C-alpha positions as CSV (number, residue, x, y, z in Angstrom):
1,M,-38.4,12.9,-33.0
2,S,-36.0,11.4,-30.6
3,A,-35.6,7.9,-29.1
4,L,-34.1,6.9,-25.8
5,G,-32.3,3.7,-24.9
6,R,-30.9,2.5,-21.6
7,A,-28.4,0.0,-20.2
8,L,-26.4,-0.5,-17.1
9,G,-22.6,-0.7,-16.4
10,V,-20.3,-0.4,-13.5
11,A,-17.7,2.2,-12.6
12,L,-15.0,1.2,-10.2
13,T,-13.2,3.5,-7.7
14,G,-10.6,1.1,-6.1
15,L,-12.7,-1.9,-5.0
16,Q,-15.8,0.2,-4.6
17,G,-18.2,-0.2,-7.6
18,D,-21.1,2.1,-8.5
19,I,-23.8,1.2,-11.0
20,V,-23.8,3.5,-14.0
21,E,-27.0,4.1,-15.9
22,V,-26.2,4.7,-19.6
23,E,-28.7,6.8,-21.4
24,A,-28.6,7.1,-25.2
25,D,-30.6,9.6,-27.2
26,I,-31.0,9.9,-30.9
27,G,-32.2,13.2,-32.2
28,G,-32.0,15.7,-35.0
29,G,-29.0,17.8,-35.9
30,L,-25.7,17.1,-37.6
31,P,-24.3,13.6,-37.3
32,S,-22.2,13.3,-34.1
33,F,-21.5,11.2,-31.1
34,V,-21.5,13.1,-27.8
35,L,-20.4,11.5,-24.6
36,L,-21.4,13.1,-21.3
37,G,-20.9,12.3,-17.6
38,L,-17.2,12.9,-16.7
39,P,-15.5,10.2,-18.9
40,D,-11.7,10.0,-18.8
41,A,-9.6,9.9,-22.0
42,S,-9.8,6.1,-22.5
43,L,-13.6,6.2,-22.1
44,A,-14.0,9.3,-24.4
45,E,-12.2,7.3,-27.1
46,S,-14.9,4.7,-26.9
47,R,-17.0,6.7,-29.4
48,D,-14.9,5.6,-32.3
49,R,-14.4,2.1,-30.9
50,I,-18.1,1.6,-30.5
51,R,-19.1,3.0,-33.9
52,S,-16.5,0.8,-35.7
53,A,-17.5,-2.3,-33.7
54,A,-21.2,-1.8,-34.5
55,R,-20.5,-1.3,-38.2
56,N,-18.4,-4.4,-38.3
57,T,-21.1,-6.5,-36.8
58,G,-23.5,-5.5,-39.5
59,V,-25.7,-3.3,-37.4
60,A,-24.3,0.3,-37.7
61,L,-25.2,3.1,-35.3
62,S,-27.7,5.7,-36.4
63,P,-26.1,8.4,-38.6
64,R,-28.1,11.0,-36.7
65,R,-26.9,12.9,-33.6
66,L,-26.2,10.4,-30.8
67,T,-26.0,11.7,-27.2
68,V,-24.9,9.3,-24.5
69,N,-25.1,10.3,-20.8
70,L,-23.5,8.4,-18.0
71,L,-25.3,8.7,-14.7
72,P,-24.6,9.7,-12.0
73,A,-23.1,12.6,-13.9
74,S,-21.0,13.8,-10.9
75,L,-19.1,10.4,-10.7
76,P,-15.9,10.2,-12.7
77,K,-15.9,7.2,-15.1
78,R,-12.6,5.6,-16.1
79,G,-11.4,2.8,-18.4
80,S,-13.0,1.0,-21.3
81,G,-15.3,-1.4,-19.3
82,L,-18.4,0.7,-20.2
83,D,-18.0,0.1,-24.0
84,L,-20.5,-2.7,-24.1
85,A,-23.1,-0.9,-22.1
86,I,-22.9,2.1,-24.3
87,L,-23.3,0.0,-27.5
88,V,-26.4,-1.7,-26.0
89,A,-27.9,1.6,-25.0
90,A,-27.2,3.2,-28.4
91,L,-28.7,0.3,-30.4
92,S,-31.7,0.3,-28.1
93,A,-32.3,4.0,-28.7
94,D,-32.2,3.2,-32.5
95,G,-34.8,0.4,-32.1
96,A,-32.4,-2.3,-33.2
97,I,-32.7,-4.2,-29.9
98,P,-35.1,-4.0,-27.0
99,S,-34.1,-2.2,-23.8
100,V,-32.4,-4.3,-21.2
101,P,-32.9,-2.4,-17.9
102,D,-32.1,-5.3,-15.5
103,A,-28.7,-6.5,-16.6
104,V,-25.2,-5.1,-16.3
105,F,-22.9,-5.1,-19.3
106,I,-19.1,-5.2,-18.8
107,G,-16.5,-5.3,-21.5
108,E,-14.2,-3.4,-23.9
109,L,-14.9,-3.4,-27.7
110,G,-12.3,-4.0,-30.4
111,L,-12.8,-2.3,-33.8
112,D,-13.9,-5.7,-35.2
113,G,-16.6,-6.1,-32.6
114,T,-14.6,-8.5,-30.4
115,I,-15.5,-8.2,-26.7
116,R,-12.2,-7.9,-24.9
117,T,-11.3,-8.6,-21.3
118,V,-11.1,-5.9,-18.7
119,P,-9.6,-5.8,-15.2
120,G,-11.8,-5.7,-12.1
121,V,-14.6,-7.9,-13.4
122,L,-14.9,-9.6,-10.0
123,P,-15.4,-6.4,-7.9
124,A,-17.7,-5.1,-10.6
125,V,-20.0,-8.2,-10.4
126,M,-19.9,-7.9,-6.6
127,A,-21.1,-4.3,-6.9
128,A,-23.9,-5.3,-9.3
129,L,-25.1,-8.0,-6.8
130,A,-24.9,-5.5,-3.9
131,Q,-27.3,-3.2,-5.9
132,G,-29.7,-6.1,-6.4
133,I,-28.8,-6.8,-10.0
134,R,-28.5,-10.5,-10.7
135,R,-27.9,-10.6,-14.5
136,V,-24.5,-9.7,-15.8
137,V,-22.9,-9.9,-19.3
138,V,-19.1,-10.1,-19.5
139,P,-16.4,-11.0,-22.0
140,S,-16.1,-14.8,-22.3
141,A,-12.5,-14.6,-21.1
142,N,-13.8,-13.2,-17.8
143,L,-16.7,-15.7,-17.5
144,H,-15.0,-18.0,-14.9
145,E,-14.0,-15.0,-12.8
146,A,-17.5,-13.5,-12.9
147,R,-19.0,-16.8,-11.8
148,L,-17.1,-16.8,-8.6
149,V,-19.8,-14.5,-7.2
150,P,-22.7,-16.7,-6.0
151,G,-26.2,-15.8,-6.8
152,V,-25.6,-14.1,-10.2
153,D,-26.7,-15.2,-13.7
154,V,-23.6,-14.6,-15.8
155,R,-23.4,-14.8,-19.6
156,G,-20.2,-14.5,-21.5
157,F,-19.7,-13.6,-25.2
158,E,-16.6,-13.3,-27.4
159,H,-18.1,-11.0,-30.0
160,A,-20.7,-8.2,-30.1
161,A,-22.5,-10.0,-32.9
162,E,-23.1,-13.0,-30.6
163,L,-24.5,-10.7,-27.9
164,L,-26.8,-8.9,-30.4
165,A,-28.1,-12.2,-31.7
166,H,-28.8,-13.2,-28.1
167,L,-30.7,-9.9,-27.6
168,G,-33.0,-10.5,-30.6
169,V,-31.2,-9.2,-33.8
170,D,-31.8,-11.4,-36.8
171,P,-28.6,-13.5,-37.1
172,G,-28.8,-13.2,-40.9
173,L,-28.1,-9.5,-40.6
174,L,-25.0,-10.0,-38.4
175,V,-21.4,-10.8,-39.3
176,R,-18.5,-11.6,-37.1
177,H,-15.0,-10.4,-37.8
178,G,-12.1,-11.6,-35.7
179,A,-9.2,-14.0,-35.5
180,G,-10.1,-17.6,-36.3
181,H,-13.5,-16.8,-37.9
182,G,-12.7,-15.1,-41.2
183,A,-14.1,-11.9,-42.6
184,D,-17.9,-11.7,-42.9
185,A,-18.3,-15.0,-41.1
186,P,-22.0,-15.7,-40.3
187,V,-22.9,-15.6,-36.6
188,P,-24.0,-18.9,-35.1
189,T,-27.6,-18.6,-33.9
190,D,-27.1,-21.0,-31.0
191,H,-24.0,-19.5,-29.4
192,H,-24.2,-18.2,-25.9
193,V,-22.6,-19.2,-22.7
194,D,-25.0,-19.8,-19.8
195,G,-23.3,-18.4,-16.8
196,Q,-25.3,-19.7,-13.9
197,S,-23.2,-18.7,-10.9
198,A,-20.8,-21.3,-9.4
199,G,-20.8,-21.7,-5.6
200,T,-17.9,-20.9,-3.5
201,G,-18.3,-23.6,-0.8
202,T,-16.0,-26.3,0.3
203,A,-16.0,-28.0,-3.1
204,A,-14.0,-25.1,-4.5
205,R,-11.6,-25.1,-1.5
206,T,-8.1,-26.2,-2.2
207,A,-6.2,-28.3,0.3
208,A,-3.9,-26.6,2.7
209,T,-0.6,-27.2,0.9
210,T,2.8,-25.5,1.0
211,S,3.2,-22.5,-1.2
212,A,4.9,-23.2,-4.6
213,G,6.4,-26.4,-3.2
214,L,8.4,-24.6,-0.5
215,D,8.6,-26.6,2.7
216,F,10.1,-26.1,6.1
217,A,11.6,-29.6,5.8
218,D,14.2,-28.0,3.5
219,V,15.4,-25.8,6.4
220,R,18.2,-27.3,8.5
221,G,19.0,-25.8,11.9
222,Q,17.6,-22.4,12.8
223,E,15.3,-23.8,15.5
224,L,14.7,-20.4,17.0
225,A,13.8,-18.7,13.7
226,R,11.5,-21.7,12.8
227,Y,9.7,-21.4,16.1
228,A,9.4,-17.6,15.7
229,L,7.8,-18.0,12.3
230,E,5.4,-20.6,13.7
231,V,4.4,-18.1,16.4
232,A,4.0,-15.5,13.7
233,A,1.8,-17.7,11.6
234,A,-0.4,-18.7,14.6
235,G,-1.0,-15.1,15.8
236,G,-0.6,-13.0,12.6
237,H,2.5,-11.3,13.9
238,H,5.2,-9.3,12.0
239,V,8.8,-10.5,11.9
240,L,12.3,-9.1,11.4
241,L,15.0,-11.6,10.5
242,S,18.5,-10.2,10.8
243,G,21.8,-11.8,10.3
244,E,24.7,-12.4,7.9
245,P,24.2,-13.4,4.2
246,G,23.6,-17.1,3.6
247,A,22.1,-17.8,7.0
248,G,18.7,-18.7,5.5
249,K,16.6,-15.6,6.1
250,T,15.0,-15.6,2.7
251,M,14.5,-19.4,2.7
252,L,12.7,-19.1,6.0
253,A,10.5,-16.1,5.0
254,E,9.4,-17.7,1.7
255,R,8.0,-20.7,3.6
256,L,5.8,-18.7,6.0
257,P,2.7,-18.7,3.7
258,G,2.9,-22.5,3.5
259,I,1.9,-22.9,7.2
260,L,-0.9,-20.3,7.2
261,P,-4.5,-21.6,7.1
262,D,-6.6,-21.4,4.0
263,L,-8.7,-18.3,3.5
264,D,-12.4,-18.6,4.2
265,D,-15.0,-17.7,1.6
266,A,-15.3,-14.0,2.5
267,Q,-11.5,-13.6,2.7
268,A,-10.9,-15.5,-0.5
269,L,-13.4,-13.3,-2.4
270,E,-11.8,-10.1,-1.0
271,V,-8.3,-11.2,-1.9
272,T,-9.3,-12.4,-5.4
273,A,-11.1,-9.1,-6.0
274,I,-7.9,-7.2,-5.4
275,H,-5.9,-9.4,-7.8
276,S,-8.7,-9.0,-10.3
277,L,-8.4,-5.3,-10.2
278,H,-4.6,-5.6,-10.7
279,G,-5.4,-7.4,-14.0
280,R,-2.1,-9.0,-14.6
281,R,-3.4,-12.6,-15.1
282,P,-6.8,-14.2,-15.7
283,I,-8.8,-15.2,-12.6
284,T,-10.3,-18.7,-12.9
285,R,-10.9,-19.6,-9.2
286,L,-10.9,-18.1,-5.8
287,M,-7.5,-17.6,-4.2
288,R,-7.7,-19.9,-1.2
289,R,-4.0,-19.7,-0.2
290,P,-2.6,-16.6,1.5
291,P,-0.6,-14.6,-1.1
292,L,3.1,-13.8,-0.9
293,E,4.3,-10.5,-2.3
294,A,8.1,-9.9,-2.4
295,P,8.9,-6.6,-4.2
296,H,12.5,-5.8,-5.1
297,H,14.3,-3.2,-3.0
298,N,14.2,-0.8,-5.9
299,A,10.4,-0.7,-5.7
300,T,8.9,2.8,-5.7
301,M,6.4,4.2,-3.2
302,A,3.6,3.6,-5.8
303,A,4.7,0.0,-6.4
304,L,4.7,-0.8,-2.7
305,I,1.8,1.2,-1.4
306,G,-0.2,1.9,-4.6
307,G,-0.6,4.9,-6.8
308,G,-0.7,6.0,-10.4
309,S,-2.5,8.8,-12.2
310,G,-6.2,9.2,-11.8
311,V,-7.6,6.8,-9.3
312,P,-4.7,5.0,-7.6
313,H,-4.1,1.3,-8.2
314,P,-3.3,-1.3,-5.5
315,G,0.3,-1.8,-4.7
316,A,2.2,-4.9,-3.3
317,A,0.9,-4.1,0.3
318,S,-2.7,-4.5,-0.8
319,R,-2.0,-7.5,-3.0
320,A,-0.5,-9.1,0.1
321,H,-3.8,-8.7,2.0
322,R,-4.5,-11.7,4.2
323,G,-1.0,-13.0,3.3
324,V,2.7,-12.1,3.6
325,L,4.6,-9.0,2.4
326,F,8.2,-10.0,2.4
327,L,10.9,-7.3,2.0
328,D,14.3,-8.9,1.5
329,E,17.3,-6.7,2.1
330,A,15.0,-4.3,3.9
331,P,17.6,-1.6,4.6
332,E,18.1,-1.3,0.9
333,F,14.6,0.1,0.5
334,P,14.3,3.9,0.7
335,A,13.5,5.0,4.3
336,R,10.4,7.0,3.2
337,V,9.1,3.9,1.4
338,L,9.5,1.7,4.5
339,D,7.9,4.3,6.8
340,A,4.9,4.4,4.5
341,L,4.1,0.9,5.8
342,R,3.5,2.2,9.3
343,Q,-0.1,3.3,8.7
344,P,-1.4,0.0,7.1
345,L,0.5,-2.0,9.9
346,E,-1.8,-0.3,12.4
347,A,-5.0,0.2,10.4
348,G,-5.0,-2.8,8.1
349,E,-6.0,-0.6,5.1
350,L,-4.6,2.0,2.8
351,T,-6.4,5.2,1.7
352,L,-4.7,6.8,-1.3
353,H,-5.5,10.2,-2.6
354,R,-4.8,11.3,-6.1
355,S,-6.1,14.1,-8.4
356,G,-8.7,11.7,-9.8
357,G,-10.1,10.8,-6.4
358,A,-9.4,8.6,-3.4
359,A,-9.4,4.8,-3.1
360,T,-9.3,2.6,-0.1
361,Y,-7.7,-0.8,-0.3
362,P,-7.5,-3.5,2.4
363,A,-3.9,-4.2,3.5
364,R,-4.0,-6.5,6.5
365,F,-0.8,-8.4,5.8
366,Q,2.0,-10.0,7.8
367,L,5.2,-8.1,7.2
368,V,8.4,-10.0,7.1
369,L,11.7,-8.0,6.9
370,A,15.1,-9.6,6.2
371,A,18.2,-7.5,6.9
372,N,21.9,-7.9,7.1
373,L,23.6,-6.2,10.0
374,C,25.8,-3.9,7.8
375,P,26.3,-3.1,4.1
376,C,29.0,-5.8,3.6
377,G,27.1,-8.3,5.6
378,R,30.0,-9.7,7.6
379,T,29.2,-8.2,11.0
380,G,29.2,-11.0,13.5
381,S,30.4,-13.6,11.1
382,V,33.1,-16.1,12.0
383,G,36.3,-16.1,10.0
384,S,35.8,-12.8,8.2
385,E,36.0,-9.2,9.4
386,C,33.5,-6.4,8.7
387,E,35.0,-3.6,6.6
388,C,32.2,-1.1,7.2
389,T,32.8,2.0,9.2
390,A,30.6,2.7,12.2
391,I,28.9,5.6,10.3
392,A,28.2,3.3,7.4
393,R,26.6,0.7,9.7
394,R,24.6,3.3,11.5
395,R,23.4,4.8,8.2
396,Y,22.5,1.4,6.8
397,L,20.4,0.3,9.8
398,S,18.8,3.7,10.4
399,R,16.6,3.1,7.3
400,L,14.7,0.8,9.6
401,S,13.3,3.6,11.7
402,G,12.4,3.2,15.4
403,P,8.7,3.7,14.8
404,L,8.7,1.0,12.1
405,L,10.7,-1.4,14.3
406,D,8.3,-0.8,17.2
407,R,5.5,-2.2,15.1
408,I,7.5,-5.4,14.4
409,D,6.4,-8.0,16.9
410,L,9.2,-10.6,16.6
411,Q,12.8,-9.5,16.0
412,I,15.1,-12.5,15.5
413,N,18.8,-12.9,14.9
414,V,19.5,-15.6,12.3
415,P,23.1,-16.9,12.6
416,R,24.8,-19.0,9.9
417,V,24.2,-22.8,10.3
418,P,27.4,-24.8,10.8
419,A,28.3,-27.1,7.8
420,T,28.1,-30.2,10.0
421,Q,24.5,-29.4,10.9
422,L,23.5,-29.0,7.3
423,S,24.5,-32.6,6.4
424,S,23.6,-34.5,9.6
425,G,21.1,-34.6,12.4
426,P,17.4,-35.4,12.5
427,A,15.1,-34.5,9.6
428,P,13.3,-31.1,10.3
429,E,9.6,-31.0,10.7
430,C,7.7,-30.4,7.4
431,S,5.3,-27.6,6.8
432,A,2.2,-29.8,7.0
433,V,3.0,-30.8,10.7
434,I,3.6,-27.1,11.6
435,A,0.5,-26.0,9.8
436,E,-1.6,-28.4,11.9
437,R,-0.4,-26.7,15.1
438,V,-1.0,-23.3,13.6
439,A,-4.5,-24.2,12.6
440,A,-5.3,-25.5,16.1
441,A,-3.9,-22.3,17.7
442,R,-6.0,-20.2,15.3
443,S,-9.1,-22.2,16.3
444,R,-8.5,-21.3,19.9
445,Q,-8.2,-17.7,19.0
446,E,-11.4,-17.6,17.0
447,R,-13.3,-19.2,19.9
448,R,-11.9,-16.6,22.4
449,L,-11.9,-13.5,20.2
450,G,-14.8,-14.2,17.8
451,P,-17.4,-12.6,20.1
452,H,-15.3,-9.4,19.9
453,G,-15.2,-9.5,16.1
454,I,-11.4,-10.4,16.0
455,L,-9.7,-13.3,14.3
456,R,-6.1,-13.2,15.4
457,N,-4.1,-12.3,18.5
458,A,-2.1,-9.7,16.5
459,E,-5.4,-7.7,16.0
460,V,-6.4,-7.6,19.7
461,P,-6.8,-4.0,20.8
462,G,-5.0,-2.7,23.9
463,R,-8.2,-2.1,25.9
464,L,-9.0,-5.8,25.6
465,L,-5.5,-6.8,26.6
466,R,-5.8,-4.7,29.8
467,N,-9.3,-5.8,30.8
468,E,-10.8,-9.1,29.9
469,L,-7.5,-10.6,28.8
470,A,-5.3,-8.9,31.4
471,P,-2.7,-11.2,33.0
472,A,-1.9,-11.1,36.7
473,P,0.7,-8.5,37.7
474,T,3.1,-11.2,38.9
475,E,3.3,-12.7,35.4
476,L,4.6,-9.4,34.0
477,A,7.7,-8.9,36.1
478,Q,10.2,-9.0,33.2
479,I,8.0,-7.0,30.9
480,S,7.7,-4.3,33.6
481,R,11.5,-4.2,34.1
482,A,12.0,-4.0,30.3
483,A,9.6,-1.0,30.1
484,E,11.3,0.7,33.0
485,N,14.7,0.3,31.4
486,G,13.4,1.8,28.1
487,W,13.5,-1.4,26.1
488,L,9.8,-1.4,25.5
489,S,7.4,1.3,24.6
490,A,3.7,1.2,25.4
491,R,3.0,-0.2,22.0
492,G,5.8,-2.8,22.6
493,I,4.2,-3.9,25.8
494,D,0.9,-4.7,24.0
495,R,2.8,-6.6,21.3
496,V,4.6,-8.7,23.9
497,L,1.2,-9.5,25.5
498,R,-0.2,-10.6,22.2
499,I,2.8,-12.8,21.5
500,G,2.4,-14.4,24.9
501,W,-1.2,-15.3,24.1
502,T,-0.1,-16.9,20.8
503,I,2.5,-19.0,22.6
504,A,-0.1,-20.2,25.0
505,D,-2.5,-21.0,22.1
506,L,0.3,-23.1,20.5
507,R,0.7,-25.2,23.6
508,G,-3.0,-25.6,24.1
509,A,-3.4,-23.5,27.3
510,D,-6.5,-21.5,28.2
511,R,-4.4,-18.6,29.4
512,P,-0.8,-17.6,29.2
513,E,1.5,-17.9,32.2
514,R,4.7,-16.1,33.2
515,P,7.0,-18.3,31.0
516,D,4.9,-17.5,28.0
517,F,5.4,-13.8,28.5
518,D,9.1,-14.3,29.2
519,I,9.5,-16.2,25.9
520,A,7.5,-13.5,24.1
521,L,9.8,-10.8,25.5
522,Q,12.9,-12.8,24.3
523,L,11.5,-13.2,20.8
524,R,11.0,-9.5,20.6
525,Q,14.4,-8.5,22.0
526,H,16.5,-11.3,20.6
527,R,17.9,-9.2,17.8
528,E,19.2,-6.6,20.2
529,S,20.5,-9.1,22.7
530,A,22.2,-11.1,20.0
531,G,23.8,-7.9,18.5
């Protein structure tokens, strides 16, 4: 005579979540615990974790043959997040608790029955809601994160004994082992966390402030670079800052996120889900500010783009989604690592293929590159002479390939600021003032481009630039000459047109004029003309 129990869990492949139906069957035969349905090594090890956890709560698993099947059987399952669902299904099959067919269980079990946190709770809860499931059980440490998804009834538990008491097991039969509770401590009968979902409206929105206290008011001089970054923020453009060491390239780049607008609800949920999957720190609220990722130049391809064994994990490019990816000392990065950015710069997403499957992550970031002009950094500096050979300079800068540079909208030379300018002159504008102009320019773009499903000028496709948004031929005289002289590719022409629209938006104009396109061309070619 066999019994069958069921519970629901979630399996993640990148940000994509699939509902997993956990079936548990108790039948005759030698005592064993069989796990089916393409589990990976960490999930296969759950058999011993679950058996020990159940025993240490006071409700041991059946000593008979236990078979657990994870459906769909063709979908690979990874990680320890299905531990809790397997425990509930197994005890349901043994008659210890009733079946719970309309709730998803997410969590890893310790040997003492503690329900431990797992990465990716936010996308897992989003996947459950997308499948019409509105009841979710998570580790108590992940409760705030799970409640970021509106419309879901979330409950959090610290220990399996508390969950079993909530599901109807007599509390007198249960014990709770774990830190701070002592061995064989009784389970409180009234303990549960009611996780009615928290909204994600304006009450949860943070004010538009500078990132980590970094403010453009700290930057003296560098008017051209400051203006270029304002244009970049307004239109979502990519930037290259080149110049000698100490000129302020890093200082400027780190302040770019502080003038970007807050993320809206959908963007904040998307960005927070990526960082939830990364699992490096607990998620307690939506990320309303655009993120800044600044990997060191010794970062590997997997660290920058994403990778790893099995299903690939998101890299810095995806964690910078809707924010800024800053590569300081860009020519020090391996050329193949830099060139791997070309695809997400165009598509706004990354699809990574590994032996365990493929995962697609969003990667619509603003790329900011900072580079010296030679290995020693003294090219073009006053009072010192460059010691690099011509071959060394060529090899150094050749790591920034032509196809990559062609995708960088604004290419600015950043000279060193004279000492007298650092200690005198008018106070620079603060980030809050610049952010207001950027927000106004973004609003103009949304009104103009919203009907086309586009948010920023940097995302406008070429067909739109050459039709509805096409300027008059007389306004493009300098752009045409630059293209005829080989300074601009077809892609470069489109990027100059997008920059021209952003410049017009910043000055509040309905359409760009010839001076706007002339300035846009100078901002793109300034590095070459300065060199």
